[in-house]
C-alpha positions in Angstrom: 9.1 -50.4 -57.4 10.7 -47.0 -57.2 9.0 -46.1 -60.8 5.5 -46.8 -59.1 5.8 -44.4 -55.9 7.3 -42.0 -58.2 4.2 -41.6 -60.6 1.9 -42.7 -58.2 0.7 -39.3 -57.1 0.2 -38.0 -60.8 -1.9 -40.7 -61.6 -4.3 -40.4 -58.7 -4.6 -36.7 -59.3 -5.3 -37.1 -62.6 -8.4 -39.9 -61.8 -9.1 -36.8 -59.5 -9.2 -34.0 -62.2 -11.3 -36.7 -64.0 -13.7 -37.3 -62.2 -14.1 -33.6 -60.9 -12.8 -30.9 -63.5 -13.4 -27.7 -61.4 -11.9 -29.0 -58.2 -8.9 -26.6 -57.3 -5.4 -27.8 -57.3 -1.9 -26.6 -55.1 1.1 -26.6 -57.3 4.0 -27.6 -54.8 7.4 -26.2 -56.0 10.8 -26.2 -54.9 11.8 -23.8 -52.0 14.1 -22.0 -54.1 11.4 -21.1 -56.9 8.9 -20.1 -54.2 11.6 -17.7 -52.7 12.4 -16.1 -55.8 8.3 -15.8 -56.9 8.1 -14.3 -53.3 10.9 -11.9 -54.0 9.8 -10.9 -57.6 6.3 -10.1 -55.6 7.8 -7.9 -53.5 10.1 -6.2 -55.7 6.8 -5.5 -58.2 5.0 -4.2 -54.6 7.9 -2.0 -53.8 8.4 -0.7 -57.1 4.1 0.0 -57.3 4.6 1.9 -54.1 7.4 3.8 -55.2 5.6 5.0 -58.7 2.7 5.8 -56.0 4.6 7.9 -54.1 6.6 9.9 -57.1 2.9 10.3 -58.8 1.9 12.5 -55.7 5.2 14.1 -55.2 4.9 14.9 -59.0 1.2 16.2 -58.4 2.3 18.1 -55.4 5.1 20.0 -57.4 2.9 21.1 -59.7 0.7 22.3 -57.2 -2.0 20.1 -58.5 -4.7 19.5 -55.3 -7.8 16.9 -55.2 -10.5 19.4 -54.5 -14.1 19.7 -55.5 -15.6 22.3 -57.1 -14.9 26.3 -55.9 -18.6 26.2 -54.4 -17.6 23.5 -52.0 -16.0 23.9 -48.4 -13.1 21.2 -49.6 -12.1 23.8 -52.2 -11.1 26.6 -49.8 -9.9 24.3 -47.3 -7.1 23.1 -49.2 -5.7 26.8 -49.5 -5.6 26.8 -45.4 -4.3 22.9 -45.3 -0.4 23.8 -43.5 0.8 23.2 -40.5 2.7 25.3 -37.5 5.8 24.2 -38.7 5.0 25.1 -42.3 4.1 28.7 -41.8 7.1 29.2 -39.4 9.7 27.8 -41.6 8.4 29.9 -44.4 8.3 32.9 -42.3 12.2 32.1 -41.4 12.6 32.1 -45.4 11.3 35.4 -45.3 13.3 37.0 -43.0 16.0 35.2 -43.9 16.9 35.6 -47.7 19.7 34.1 -49.7 20.6 34.9 -53.7 20.3 32.3 -55.4 17.4 30.5 -53.2 14.1 31.0 -54.3 11.2 31.1 -52.0 8.3 30.0 -54.1 10.8 26.5 -55.0 12.0 26.3 -51.5 9.1 27.1 -49.3 5.7 27.0 -51.1 5.8 25.3 -54.1 5.0 22.2 -52.4 1.9 23.6 -51.0 0.8 26.9 -51.3 -1.6 28.6 -48.9 -3.4 31.3 -47.8 -3.3 30.9 -44.0 0.3 32.6 -43.3 -0.7 35.4 -45.6 -4.0 36.1 -44.0 -2.8 36.2 -40.6 0.1 38.4 -41.2 -2.5 40.7 -42.9 -4.6 41.3 -40.4 -1.4 40.9 -37.7 -0.2 44.1 -39.6 -3.0 46.1 -40.0 -3.7 46.1 -35.7 0.0 46.7 -35.4 0.1 49.5 -37.5 -2.9 51.2 -36.3 -2.2 50.4 -32.6 1.6 51.4 -33.2 0.5 54.3 -35.0 -1.9 55.3 -32.1 0.4 55.0 -29.0 3.4 57.0 -31.3 0.7 59.9 -31.2 0.1 59.7 -27.7 4.3 59.5 -26.8 5.0 62.0 -28.9 2.2 65.0 -28.1 3.0 63.6 -24.5 3.3 66.7 -22.1 1.6 69.1 -24.3 -1.3 70.5 -21.8 -3.2 71.5 -25.3 -2.9 67.6 -26.6 -6.2 65.9 -25.6 -5.7 61.8 -26.7 -8.3 60.3 -28.8 -8.3 56.9 -29.7 -8.4 56.9 -33.8 -10.2 54.1 -34.5 -11.0 54.8 -38.3 -7.1 54.2 -39.0 -7.8 50.4 -38.6 -10.1 50.7 -41.4 -7.8 53.0 -43.5 -4.6 50.5 -42.6 -7.0 47.3 -43.5 -7.9 49.0 -47.1 -3.9 49.6 -47.6 -2.3 46.2 -46.7 -5.0 44.0 -48.3 -5.3 46.0 -51.8 -1.6 45.9 -52.0 -1.4 42.0 -50.6 -4.2 41.5 -53.5 -4.0 43.5 -56.0 -0.5 44.1 -56.6 0.1 40.0 -56.6 -3.2 40.0 -59.4 -1.0 42.9 -61.2 2.4 40.9 -61.4 0.6 37.5 -61.9 -1.4 38.8 -64.6 1.8 40.8 -66.8 3.7 37.5 -66.3 1.3 35.6 -67.7 0.3 37.6 -71.1 4.0 38.0 -71.2 4.5 34.2 -71.5 2.1 33.6 -73.6 3.6 36.6 -76.1 7.1 36.3 -75.7 10.7 34.7 -74.9 9.3 34.0 -71.1 9.5 30.5 -70.1 8.7 30.6 -66.6 5.3 32.1 -64.5 4.4 31.3 -61.2 0.5 30.6 -60.5 -1.8 33.6 -58.7 -1.8 31.4 -55.6 1.9 31.6 -55.0 2.2 35.2 -56.0 -0.3 35.8 -53.3 1.6 33.8 -50.9 5.4 35.4 -51.8 3.6 38.8 -51.4 1.7 37.8 -48.0 5.0 36.6 -46.5 7.0 39.5 -47.7 4.8 41.6 -45.0 5.6 39.9 -41.9 8.8 42.0 -41.6 6.9 45.2 -41.1 5.4 44.0 -38.0 7.9 44.2 -36.1 9.0 47.3 -37.7 5.9 49.2 -37.2 6.2 48.1 -33.1 9.8 49.4 -32.9 8.2 53.0 -34.8 6.8 53.9 -31.7 10.2 55.1 -30.7 10.2 59.1 -31.0 13.2 59.3 -32.9 12.6 60.1 -37.0 16.0 59.0 -37.4 15.4 55.4 -35.9 12.8 55.1 -37.9 13.6 56.0 -41.1 16.2 53.4 -40.3 14.2 50.5 -39.2 12.2 51.1 -42.6 15.0 51.1 -45.0 15.8 47.6 -42.9 12.3 46.3 -43.7 12.5 47.3 -47.3 15.8 45.6 -47.8 14.9 42.5 -46.4 11.4 42.0 -47.7 12.4 43.9 -51.2 14.9 41.1 -51.4 12.1 37.9 -50.8 10.5 39.9 -53.9 13.6 40.5 -56.4 15.1 36.9 -55.6 11.5 35.4 -56.4 10.2 37.0 -59.2 13.9 37.5 -61.1 13.8 34.1 -62.3 10.3 34.5 -63.6 11.1 37.8 -65.9 14.7 37.5 -66.8 14.0 35.7 -69.8 12.2 38.3 -71.3 13.7 41.6 -72.4 16.3 43.1 -70.3 14.4 46.4 -70.6 11.3 44.5 -69.8 13.0 42.2 -66.9 14.1 45.5 -65.2 11.0 47.6 -65.6 9.2 45.2 -63.5 11.5 44.7 -60.7 11.5 48.5 -60.4 7.7 49.0 -60.4 7.7 46.0 -58.0 10.3 47.8 -55.3 8.6 51.2 -56.2 5.0 49.6 -55.2 6.4 47.8 -51.9 8.7 51.0 -51.4 5.3 53.1 -51.4 3.5 50.8 -49.2 6.0 51.1 -46.3 6.7 55.0 -46.6 3.2 55.4 -46.6 1.9 54.0 -43.7 5.3 55.7 -42.2 3.9 59.6 -43.3 0.3 58.5 -42.4 0.2 56.5 -39.1 3.6 58.0 -37.3 3.7 61.6 -38.5 6.1 63.0 -35.8 4.9 66.9 -36.9 4.4 68.8 -33.8 1.3 70.9 -33.7 2.6 74.6 -32.7 1.7 75.6 -29.2 -1.3 77.9 -29.4 -1.4 81.0 -27.3 -4.5 83.2 -26.5 -4.0 86.6 -26.5 -5.8 87.4 -23.7 -3.4 85.9 -21.4 -0.6 87.3 -23.0 1.3 90.1 -20.8 3.1 91.3 -24.5 0.1 91.7 -26.1 -1.9 93.0 -23.4 0.7 96.3 -23.2 0.7 96.5 -26.6 -2.9 97.1 -26.9 -2.9 99.8 -24.1 0.0 101.8 -25.4 -2.2 101.9 -28.8 -5.1 102.8 -27.1 -3.5 105.8 -25.0 
């Protein structure tokens, strides 16, 4: 009786399959087997999720962005795909450079952008031009011969100087590093977008510095210039030295010196042009001077 009950279900299932071969069947397993299968599927799902995350993170670390062609709006939109927290964090990193903390690897390699560099350059243009006008007004304030006239042409000059520096110099640095990477022992280099990003954020320190240049004391102005050049120059040196140190020592040092000289040239040039502190000599009319009148009368007599 027990054997009949034991194999009865299998005989009925066999008869059903013989009558309808296309019928679907459901297999029953023990609870332990079902739990093991479910756990195995969960593990496979978890592993697949981790692999997808690793692939996404590796793509971000390599700087690869899934965008369309350069004629599409999405291509340029990817360069401005940053939030306020990322921009503020990168500005903070440019103001607080630490030895051994590469600005590219720790701040921008996951997502280099042009949003921060663009607005930093625009803010620097207007801060230099406006502060230069105010400085000129305050320096000559009280001179009866001085008549204030806003110098709007300085905005154009400041824009040319800042944007040419922020784009042309990174292009030269990137081109040189790429060339040396292909012809010498250099093994590491940055992309053009990363190079522009570094230069753009390194200029942020000059925005508050240009505002402080309004103070009509030459010693303080040069002190502020020195501090700004040290801070921003440290960001450039710490960032680009690992990319050129594998090259010959002469080439590496020459690149660093050229980068610092161009950076200092921008700061000193802005100071001398927009914040010229030379007081114009007082103009005195010879007809109003009593000594001149007396001398002319004596010569006539």
